[in-house]
C-alpha positions as CSV (number, residue, x, y, z in Angstrom):
1,M,98.8,137.4,96.7
2,M,100.8,138.7,99.7
3,K,103.1,141.1,97.8
4,R,100.3,142.7,95.8
5,L,98.1,143.2,98.9
6,L,100.9,144.8,100.9
7,L,101.7,147.1,98.0
8,L,98.1,148.3,97.9
9,I,98.1,148.9,101.6
10,A,101.4,150.8,101.3
11,S,99.9,152.9,98.5
12,A,96.9,153.8,100.6
13,L,99.1,154.8,103.5
14,M,101.2,157.0,101.3
15,V,98.1,158.8,100.1
16,S,96.6,159.1,103.6
17,C,99.8,160.6,105.0
18,N,100.1,163.1,102.1
19,A,103.3,161.5,101.0
20,E,104.9,162.0,97.6
21,P,103.0,159.9,95.0
22,M,104.8,156.8,93.6
23,D,107.0,157.6,90.7
24,K,105.7,155.2,88.0
25,T,108.1,156.4,85.4
26,P,110.3,153.5,84.1
27,A,113.8,153.6,85.5
28,K,116.7,154.2,83.3
29,M,118.5,151.2,81.7
30,P,121.5,150.3,83.8
31,E,124.9,151.6,82.7
32,V,127.4,148.9,81.7
33,P,131.0,150.1,82.3
34,E,133.7,148.9,80.0
35,G,134.7,145.3,80.9
36,A,131.6,144.7,82.9
37,E,129.2,141.8,82.2
38,V,125.4,141.6,82.5
39,I,123.2,138.7,83.6
40,T,119.4,138.8,84.3
41,L,118.0,136.7,87.1
42,G,114.4,135.8,88.1
43,A,114.2,134.6,91.7
44,G,110.7,135.5,92.7
45,C,110.0,139.0,94.0
46,F,112.5,141.4,92.5
47,W,112.5,143.6,95.7
48,C,114.2,140.6,97.4
49,T,116.6,139.7,94.6
50,E,117.8,143.3,94.3
51,A,118.4,143.6,98.0
52,V,120.7,140.6,97.8
53,F,122.8,141.5,94.8
54,D,123.1,145.1,95.9
55,Q,125.4,143.8,98.6
56,I,127.7,141.6,96.6
57,D,131.2,143.0,96.2
58,G,131.9,143.5,92.5
59,V,128.3,144.2,91.5
60,H,128.0,147.6,89.8
61,S,124.2,147.7,89.9
62,A,121.1,145.6,90.4
63,V,118.1,147.0,88.6
64,S,114.6,145.5,89.0
65,G,112.6,145.0,85.9
66,Y,110.8,142.6,83.6
67,M,111.9,140.0,80.9
68,G,110.7,137.0,79.1
69,G,107.2,138.1,78.0
70,Q,105.4,139.2,74.8
71,T,104.1,142.7,75.9
72,E,106.2,145.7,75.0
73,N,106.8,148.2,77.8
74,P,104.8,146.3,80.4
75,T,103.7,148.0,83.6
76,Y,103.9,146.4,87.1
77,E,100.2,146.0,87.2
78,E,100.2,144.1,83.9
79,V,103.1,141.9,85.0
80,V,101.6,140.9,88.4
81,G,98.4,140.2,86.6
82,G,100.2,137.3,84.9
83,T,99.0,138.2,81.4
84,T,102.3,139.5,79.8
85,G,104.5,136.4,80.2
86,H,107.2,138.4,81.8
87,A,109.1,137.4,84.9
88,E,110.1,139.8,87.6
89,V,113.9,140.0,87.3
90,T,116.9,141.8,88.5
91,Q,119.5,142.8,85.9
92,V,122.9,142.5,87.5
93,V,125.9,144.4,86.1
94,Y,129.1,143.1,87.6
95,D,132.9,143.3,87.2
96,P,134.1,139.8,86.4
97,K,137.5,140.7,87.7
98,K,136.0,141.1,91.2
99,V,133.2,138.6,91.2
100,S,132.9,135.7,88.9
101,T,129.8,134.5,87.0
102,N,129.9,131.3,89.1
103,T,129.8,133.3,92.3
104,I,126.8,135.3,91.0
105,L,125.1,132.1,90.2
106,E,125.8,130.6,93.6
107,W,124.2,133.6,95.2
108,F,121.2,133.3,92.8
109,F,120.5,129.7,93.9
110,K,121.0,130.6,97.6
111,A,118.7,133.6,97.4
112,H,115.5,131.7,96.6
113,D,114.0,128.2,96.4
114,P,114.7,127.1,92.9
115,T,112.5,123.9,93.4
116,Q,109.3,125.9,93.5
117,L,107.5,126.1,90.2
118,N,106.1,129.6,89.3
119,R,106.1,130.8,92.9
120,Q,108.2,131.9,95.8
121,G,106.4,131.6,99.1
122,N,103.1,133.4,99.0
123,D,103.9,135.1,95.6
124,V,102.3,132.8,93.0
125,G,102.3,133.0,89.2
126,T,104.6,132.7,86.2
127,Q,105.9,136.2,86.9
128,Y,107.7,134.8,90.0
129,R,109.3,131.9,88.1
130,S,112.9,130.9,88.8
131,A,114.9,131.9,85.7
132,I,118.4,132.7,84.4
133,F,118.5,134.8,81.3
134,Y,122.0,134.5,79.9
135,H,123.6,137.2,77.7
136,T,126.5,135.1,76.4
137,D,127.2,131.5,75.5
138,E,129.7,131.3,78.3
139,Q,127.0,132.3,80.8
140,K,124.7,129.7,79.4
141,A,127.2,126.9,79.9
142,L,128.0,128.1,83.4
143,A,124.4,128.4,84.3
144,E,123.7,124.8,83.1
145,K,126.6,123.5,85.1
146,A,125.6,125.6,88.2
147,K,122.1,124.1,88.0
148,V,123.4,120.6,88.0
149,E,125.6,121.3,91.0
150,A,122.7,123.0,92.9
151,N,120.5,120.0,92.2
152,K,122.9,117.9,94.3
153,L,122.1,120.0,97.3
154,V,118.3,119.8,97.3
155,S,115.8,116.9,97.7
156,S,113.4,118.1,94.9
157,P,114.3,118.8,91.3
158,I,115.3,122.4,90.5
159,V,112.9,124.0,88.0
160,T,115.0,127.0,87.1
161,E,114.6,127.9,83.4
162,I,117.8,128.9,81.5
163,T,116.9,131.1,78.6
164,K,118.6,133.6,76.3
165,A,118.1,137.1,77.4
166,T,115.5,139.2,75.5
167,Q,114.4,142.8,75.9
168,F,114.9,144.0,79.5
169,Y,112.3,146.6,80.7
170,P,113.4,148.4,83.8
171,A,110.6,148.5,86.4
172,E,109.1,151.8,87.5
173,N,111.2,154.1,89.7
174,Y,109.3,153.3,92.9
175,H,110.4,149.7,92.7
176,Q,114.1,150.5,92.6
177,G,116.0,150.4,95.9
178,Y,113.0,148.9,97.5
179,Y,114.7,147.6,100.6
180,F,117.7,149.9,100.9
181,N,116.8,153.5,100.0
182,D,119.4,156.0,101.0
183,E,117.5,158.8,99.3
184,L,114.3,158.3,101.2
185,G,116.0,157.1,104.4
186,F,113.4,154.4,105.0
187,R,112.0,151.2,103.5
188,K,109.3,151.8,101.0
189,N,107.1,149.0,102.1
190,K,108.1,148.3,105.7
191,G,105.6,145.5,106.2
192,Y,106.8,143.4,103.3
193,C,110.4,144.3,103.9
194,D,110.3,143.2,107.6
195,A,108.2,140.1,106.9
196,V,110.0,138.7,103.8
197,I,113.2,140.5,102.8
198,Q,114.8,141.0,106.2
199,P,114.6,137.3,107.2
200,K,116.1,136.3,103.8
201,L,119.0,138.6,104.2
202,K,119.6,137.4,107.8
203,K,119.6,133.8,106.5
204,L,122.2,134.7,103.9
205,K,124.2,136.6,106.5
206,L,123.9,139.9,104.6
207,K,123.3,143.4,105.9
208,N,119.7,143.7,107.0
């Protein structure tokens, strides 16, 4: 699996260069300002998804994490092993007065290939499934409608699951801000970022 291999290489390089160790403490739950809405999206690698939604005007935060499985407090290693049932997701907190749920869903369908079952590119497994975890009945209805509309634009059936949101587990701190990291001043995994995330952002005409 490409993503896992590159992460192992990056870990080795960090150790060999005497860099600070990866912070495996789970990130804090995202803050939800008054009037904001929350939707949780699985679109393959959460590094990629976070990098997209971080740039959308009206989005307060995009936090990488895990949802949809049976294991409590899962670790990244457990999730990528495919045994917990979780999907890699990005929990998006947004201001509906600035960006509508429909617009969020449009970006979701553009940001990955929703016709691929349990994979995105070289990342394979149920943890990379295409999924919309809705937090309200209105979001559910909008997601179902958006899926129908998106199906008209592709030649293969869209396999995105639409499921009620369950417990969200923020991923470890070292997964947050994986592409854009102002604090570190560099990309945490340059190989993966340059090979996978940067082309995606260019295609979507976003900052890369």
